[in-house]
Residue, then its C-alpha position, 0 to 999 in steps of 0.5 A: m321327322a316328316a313333319d319337320k322335312a314337309r314344313w321346310d321343303n314345300p316352298f322349295r320341291s322342285l329346286y330340291e327334287n331337281s338340283f344337280d348338286a346333293v341337298l341334306l336337311t339335318k340337325p347341327n349334331g349330324t343327324l339327317l332328316a331328309a337327302n333329294p335323289a341327287a344325294c342318294g346317287m352320290f352316296g350309292e344308298s337310298e333315302d332311308e338309308l341315308l337317313n339311318s347314317k352317322r356322320a361318320d358313314l358319311v364324311v371321313v372326319d379329319e382335320k377340314c372336317v372338324s375345322l368346318l363344323n367350328e367355321r360353321k359353329k362360329m359363323g353359322k356357315a361354312r364352305g370347305e371341301l371334303t372326302l365323302k364316303r359311298k356305301d360300297g366303300s369308295s371316297f370322292e371330293g365334295e365341295v360342301t356348303s353347310t348352313i344353321f337355319l331355324d325352322a318353324d319352330g324355332l329348332e336349329k337346323t342345317i342343309m348341306i349342299i354337296r357337289d361332287i368335284t372328283q374331275q374337277k380336282k383330276t383336271e385341276e391336279t393334271l393341269k397343276e403338274s404339266e404347268g411346267r411341261y407344258r410348252s415342251l409337251f405342247e411343241q413335241a406333241g405328235d397329235y396337233i394342239l390348238v389354243f383358241e380364245l373364246p369371245k362373249v359374241g362371235i366365233p373362236i380366234i387361235c392364239d396358239a399352235n403345235t408345229a404338228a397343227l401348222n404342218v398339217h394344216g400346211y400353215s406358217r405361224e404368222e399365217l394361221i395365229g390371231k385367225p378365226i376358226s373358219i380358216i381351218n374348220k367349216q363347222i363352225e357352229l358345232k365347234t363354236k357350241k361344243m367350246r362354249e359348253i364345256t366352258s360352262t360345264g369344265n367338261v372334256d368333250v370328244f367329238e369328230v369333224i371336217h378339217q381343211r387344209k391350206d390348199g383345199s383339202f379336207f380330212e377327218a379329225e378326232v377332237a378333244l376339248q378342255a376349258v384352261k386357265i392360262g393366266n387369268k383367262t379361260h382359253i379352250l385346249s384342242v388336242e386334235r388328231d388326223i384319223t382318216e386312215r383310221k376311218r379307212t382301217q376301220e372300214k376295211l375291218q368292217q369289210i373283213d368281218l363282213i367276208f368272216k361272217n358270210s364267208l362259204d368257207m370254214i375260217c378260224m383262228a386256232g391255239f397252239d394248245g389245241y383249243f379253237k378260240v375264234l370260229n365264223p359261222a361256216w362251221s355250224k353250218i357245216l358240221g352242225w356242231s353249235n360254236k360253244e360245243l366247238l370251242s369246249k374241247p380239243w379240236i383233233e377230237f373233231v377230227h376223223p379218228d383215221d386222220q389224227a396222225a397226219t393232223a398232229n403232224a401238221r400241228a406240229t409243222l405249223i408250231d414249227g412256224q412253217k405254213v401248212f397248205q392244201f392238207e386235207n382231212r376229215y371232220i365228224c358232224k354232229d349228226g355222225s357224218v363225215r366231211w372231207l375239208s382242204w386247209n391253208s393254214f400260219p402261224y403267229p408264233k409270237k401270239n401262239i395261234i394259228f390262222g386256217m381256212a378251210r374249204d368243204i370238199t366233200g362233193q369234189k371228193e364224191a365227184d372225184e371218185e365218180v370221175a376216177a371210176a368212170n377214168e379207170k373204165i375208160r382207161v381198161v377200154g383206151s388200152l384195150t383198144r390200143h392194143d387191139v389197133k396197134n395189133k392190127l396196124s402191125i400187121i398192116l406193117s407186115n404185110t406191107y413189108l412182105l409186099r416190098r419184098i415181093i414186088g421188090d425195091k427195084i419196082i417200086g422204086d422205079s414207080p413213084t406211085l407205088v413209093k408214095l402208097f408204101t410211104s403213106i402207109e408207113n407214116a400213117v402207122e408210124a402217126s398213129n402210134k405216136l398218136f396212142e403213144f399221147s392218149s396213153y399219157y394223157e389218160k394218166i394225167g391227174v390219175e397219180q398221188p402227188s408227192e415228193i419229186n427230185v426234179g435233178d433226177f427226173f431231168k436225168q433220166a428223161v435225157a436217159l430215155q433219149t434215143n439217138l442224142p446227139e453229143l449235147q452238153i447237159f446243165n443241170e441245176c436242180n439236183g436237191f431240189k423237189v417239187i410236189a408231182d407225179s411221175l408225169l414230170r419226167q415226160i414233161f422234161y423228155n418232150l422238151i428235149d425231143n423238141s430241142v433235138k428235132h427242131g433246134q437244128k443247131t441245139s449244142k446246149i440244154h441248161l434247166y436250173y430255178l429261181k426265187e422270185q417273190d412267192a412263185i418258184k421258175l423252173i427254167y430250161q433252155d437250149d441255144g438252138v434256133g429257137i421259136p419264130e414269134a409269129n409261132k409263140p401263139r400256137m406253139f402249144s396248140e393241138g396238131f401245131t407243128t413246123g416240120n414233121g412231128s406230130g404236135l402234140g409233144l408240147m401240147l401234153v406239156k402244158k397239159i401236165v404243168e395245168a393240171y399240176g396248178w403250175d404255168i407254163t410261158e416260152e421266152g426265148a429269143p429267135g434265133l437265140g433258143v428256146k426258153f420254157v418257164i414253168s412258174m408254180p406257187d411257193y406251196h409247191l417247193h420241197s427244197n432249201l433255197g437259201k444255199 
């Protein structure tokens, strides 16, 4: 057998070894004598495996096969399409040419040349099925489609275009049909080369090019080229798609991926089932666990035992479809240490997943504890100092009163110097007391743990705390409206009311209400007094600024408290028509039903 092969294939060694088609040397009864590398690749077997195969192992012996064998026997050669079988059991369509010849010893041998035409058959079937619907689909297609005629010499000519193609390029049918490809594509050599290649190979080629519109603008397009028969002539079908937006999206996704991988914050996607699904590298860097370890167990197992109940409640809130902001818990690191995390999370119920971003606030917590300890020391010292000084001021005020009694009101009233002296002492004591009151409130900022506060109730309490309050109409539309704050919210309202009473001059109405605007909540305080002149508005929250006998600390304290909550305050009233203080807060501070 080896000798037969050697005598047969020496003159054709290069052709035999390098052919893209499968070449088999057989006896007329189907016994294989040799197989080239293309045959081995096509059938998925080595040459030795092929030589041990029978005809029925490689070809489906059906009517087509029997007919081809009969023709070869009669004519000495035959050509047809057969269904062939690979080693893995799959089948494919092949174009087979089989010829009988006599070898050097005068013995009959056959040579079979096989070409895999699976793709060709699929293309033919697709074209056959779509032929009747071509024009309808052609015109209604979302992609723009162009049909080109490819001359033997020169560049392609546009011979048809669907409506989408005309619209995207900005031409009418008359302006485009019959024109060379250069009217819409400046990469002429590339596209012409691709077209000539697919004409000879029959393959579909997909690539990207830059197209030009009639107005001179450019856009990126993805092009799929295919040679098709229209009548007796081969044309090039070009299905194209504007991918400018897709390219932008890909760039954005790449940027997001870059942020995801390099973020210092811990970003995750977790399932409603309690397991992490995707984690960025920050998780392993901060906690020490590998990505595999973090994904292998329910994430609640990595949470500090004391925080697991609160964490489970936060998870239930998310599963219920609500966002969770600024939630804090502790995670256990691989080395046994503990890290404090602050979470912002939101659910995607359609996919049963949760997106979360956690920030390591351990350092901040430790610093807060140190600051709290220092503040407590300052508070104690400040409290003792205020108490001691206030006692001494009380003695001064008492002695001043006794001195008035000793000297007598008539003598003091007759002496401008004494009047001025006693008034100065009394004013100084009053200002000092106000300053001590301010410092007492200022020390409390940020000390209390924020909680859910009913704004309407706190406003009522602030009104009740006012002494010598004139008859005012109070409109409180914040009953049931709740925010995350502390008891100093009451002081904000007290100071605003005090400001209206003392400086509003003609104030008769005070109105508190709230509005929801996009992602923010606005709490609005208004009165109908004289308002604030435009010239004073830039300085109204500054320390010590006052237009009358005030301390200049009331509005400053309001602003400090508001900022401590993470809110913002502005004055938007019209001079002469009253004040309008607008306190803006993010919607995660809201804890009321705004749908009412």
